[in-house]
C-alpha positions as CSV (number, residue, x, y, z in Angstrom):
1,M,53.5,-34.7,14.6
2,A,50.9,-35.1,11.8
3,T,52.0,-36.3,8.4
4,V,51.5,-34.4,5.2
5,E,48.6,-36.7,4.3
6,E,46.8,-36.0,7.6
7,R,47.3,-32.3,7.3
8,L,46.1,-32.4,3.7
9,S,43.1,-34.4,4.7
10,H,42.3,-31.9,7.5
11,L,42.5,-29.0,5.0
12,E,40.3,-30.8,2.5
13,G,37.7,-31.4,5.3
14,Q,37.7,-27.7,6.1
15,M,37.4,-26.7,2.5
16,Q,34.4,-29.0,2.1
17,E,32.8,-27.4,5.2
18,Q,33.4,-24.0,3.8
19,S,32.1,-25.0,0.4
20,H,28.9,-26.4,2.0
21,G,28.5,-23.2,4.0
22,Y,28.8,-21.1,0.9
23,S,26.2,-23.3,-0.8
24,E,23.8,-22.7,2.1
25,L,24.6,-19.0,2.0
26,R,23.8,-18.8,-1.7
27,E,20.5,-20.6,-1.1
28,S,19.6,-18.3,1.7
29,I,20.3,-15.3,-0.5
30,R,18.2,-16.7,-3.3
31,D,15.3,-17.3,-0.8
32,L,15.7,-13.8,0.6
33,Q,15.7,-12.3,-2.9
34,H,12.6,-14.3,-3.8
35,R,10.8,-13.0,-0.7
36,V,11.9,-9.4,-1.4
37,D,10.7,-9.7,-5.0
38,M,7.3,-11.0,-3.8
39,R,6.9,-8.1,-1.4
40,L,7.9,-5.6,-4.0
41,D,5.4,-7.1,-6.5
42,G,2.7,-6.7,-3.8
43,L,3.7,-3.2,-3.1
44,Q,3.7,-2.4,-6.8
45,Q,0.2,-3.7,-7.2
46,R,-1.0,-1.7,-4.3
47,L,0.6,1.5,-5.6
48,D,-0.8,0.9,-9.1
49,A,-4.3,0.5,-7.6
50,R,-3.9,3.7,-5.6
51,F,-2.6,5.7,-8.6
52,Q,-5.5,4.3,-10.7
53,Y,-8.0,5.4,-8.1
54,A,-6.4,8.9,-7.8
55,E,-6.4,9.2,-11.6
56,Q,-10.1,8.3,-11.8
57,R,-10.9,10.9,-9.1
58,F,-8.8,13.5,-10.9
59,D,-10.5,12.8,-14.2
60,A,-13.9,13.1,-12.6
61,R,-13.0,16.4,-11.0
62,F,-11.5,17.7,-14.3
63,D,-14.7,16.8,-16.1
64,V,-16.8,18.8,-13.6
65,L,-14.4,21.8,-13.9
66,D,-14.5,21.5,-17.7
67,R,-18.3,21.6,-17.7
68,R,-18.3,24.6,-15.4
69,L,-15.8,26.5,-17.6
70,M,-17.9,25.7,-20.7
71,A,-21.0,27.0,-19.0
72,A,-19.1,30.2,-18.0
73,L,-17.9,30.6,-21.6
74,V,-21.4,30.2,-22.9
75,A,-22.6,32.8,-20.4
76,I,-19.9,35.3,-21.4
77,L,-20.5,34.8,-25.1
78,S,-24.3,35.2,-24.5
79,G,-23.6,38.5,-22.6
80,F,-21.4,39.8,-25.5
81,A,-24.0,38.8,-28.0
82,A,-26.7,40.7,-25.9
83,V,-24.4,43.8,-25.7
84,I,-23.7,43.7,-29.5
85,A,-27.4,43.3,-30.2
86,A,-28.3,46.3,-27.9
87,L,-25.6,48.4,-29.6
88,L,-26.8,47.5,-33.1
89,A,-30.4,48.2,-32.1
90,R,-29.7,51.9,-31.3
């Protein structure tokens, strides 16, 4: 039968092994977290670039639409002015 000192020594050895295992686990989790952060940063950059491109395209199309609407407004106002001039000339 093992003495108290031997049993205590055995338990201390097991505790050291578990402590070392926990340290390795913490380090692995930190490494995983770093890799996930790096991937998320890359994804964020790609998404930012896509949204910026989409915003530029939207702005360009909005400018075209704005010019067309202004041209239509000028045409309508010119038509009203012609109608008013014709009515006043009677």
